[in-house]
N, C-alpha and C positions, 0 to 999 in steps of 0.2 A: 211106435216111436218115430218112424219117418215122418208119418200122418202130424203128427203134433209139432215134428221139428220147421216141415212145412208151414205148418198153421201159423206159428211164433213169427218163420221168418217174412211172410205174408203183412202179418198184423204190423211189425215191426216197419215195413217200409208203408204200409198204406196211410199209416198216422201221420197227419200234418204237423209242423212244428209250430205252434201259436206262440211263444212266448219271445220277445226282442230282449236284446240288453241294449240298457241307457250307455249312450257312448259320448262320455264328455270331453270336448274337444278344449283346452285351455286356449291355443292362441287365436281359435273364433271366439272366444268370449273376450279375445283381448282386443283383436279389433273390432270387436260390436262397442267397445265401451269408448276406446279410442273415436269411433265415428259419431257416437252420442255426444260426444266432450268436443269437437270438431263443429258438429251441430249447434252445440249449445253455444260457441264462441260467436258463430256466425250470426245468430239469430238476435245476440247481444251488439253485435257490429251494425245489424242490419239497423236495430231499434235507435242507437246511437245516430246512423246516418238518416232515418225519417226525422229523429228529434232536430238535428244540423238543418235538413232540409227546411223543417217547419218554420224553423228560425228564421232562415235566408228568404223564406217567404215574406214573412213578415216586414222583414227587413226593406225589401224589394217594395212591398206595398205601401210601407210609411215615404220613401225614398220618391214612389210616384206622386203619393200625396202631395209632396212638397213641393215637387217638381210642377204638379198643376198649380198648386198656386202661383210661385214665381211665375210662370206663364201671363198667368191670368193680370198678374201686377204687373209684368211687362205690357202686356196688352193697356193694361191701365193708363201707366205711363206713356206709351205711346199716344193714347188718344187724347193726354194732357197736352204733349208736344204738339201735336195736330190742333187742337184746337186754339192754342194760342199762337202759332202758324197763322191758323184763319182769321184771328182779331188783328196778327199783323198787316195781313194782305189786306184786310176790310181798309183800316189807314190809311196804308199805301193809296188804295183806289178811290179814299174818298180823296185824300191830298190832290192827286194827278189828275181827277175831274170832275171834280168840283167848283172847278174854275173860282172865281172873287165871291162864292157864295158861304162864305169860314162861317154864320152863322147855322148853316145847315150841316157842314163839317164839323164845328163844334158839337152839335146835337148827337151825332152820331157817335163821338169820339167818347162821348160822357156814357153812353148808352153802351156802347163796347168796353168802357174802361169798367161798369159798372157789371158787365159781365165776369168780366176777370177777376176785378174783387172780390167777386160771388164764387169764382172758379179757386184763387186762392184756399179756401177751405179743405178743398179736396186736395191742393200741395199739401197742407199742413196735413191731413189724414194720410197722405202716402208716407210724411215723413216721421209720421207716430208709426206708423205699418214698419217703415223699415228700422227706425232705432226701437219700438218694445215690442215686436211684431213676435220675437223668440217667446216673449212672457205672455203672450194669447196661445189661448187653446185655437186646433184648429177651424173649430167652429164660429170664433172670434175673428180670427183672421179674414177667411171666405166672405162673414156677413160685410164685416170693413168694406172689403176690395169690391164686393157688390153694390156697398151705398156708394162708393168714391164713382163705379162706373154709371153706375143710377144717376149721380148727379150731375159728372161730367157729360151724359148725356142729355139733360136739362139742358146746362149750359149752352151744347152744343147745337142744339134745336131752337133758344132763344140766337144764339149766334148766325144761325141759317137765317131765322126768319128777318132780322138785322138788315146780315148783308143782303135780301130779297129785298126790302123795305129802299135801303141805301141806291142799290141799281134801278130799282123807279125812281126813286129820285134823280139820279144824276140822268137818268134818261132825260124826266121829264125838264131837268135845268138845261143840260145839251138843246134839247126841242124849242126851248123858250129863248134861249141864246140868238140860236138859229134862226128864228121869227121875228125877235128884236135885230137882228143885221139887216135882215132880209128887210124891214121896213124903213132905214135908213137910205 
């Protein structure tokens, strides 16, 4: 009997426990549910923020495009003012330096007036741009501004050529007057 009890005791202590009890922790589950809810809310907020940032980026792009167009129009207007100033300077230079050669002065004035008249079409385009520009598409506004700039460049090139010819004529007239005064 002693032997059998001893055997039973050894058998009892040598058996490993294999089973585990399932433990349910209600507070842990509640905390997990709360964290998942907060994560979902943060995800929604991040999505909303992303959408707002996309809208802001689009608005900035549109404003940037408008600023570029305004800058272009400002440059075109400055080119118009510069052209008119050069034409005015040419007329003053002719009046001051051509002496009694009214026919020459008159011919250059007529050519200058013609350039100014042709440039007035650009001024009218600018008026259209400033009044009807809001009704145009971005592409139409840009094309109109580029057309005005191109026409202004042509008129400016014509005026430069006229200035050069006028200066050469003035130089020849002065030389002629100098030679005539030396003969007397």
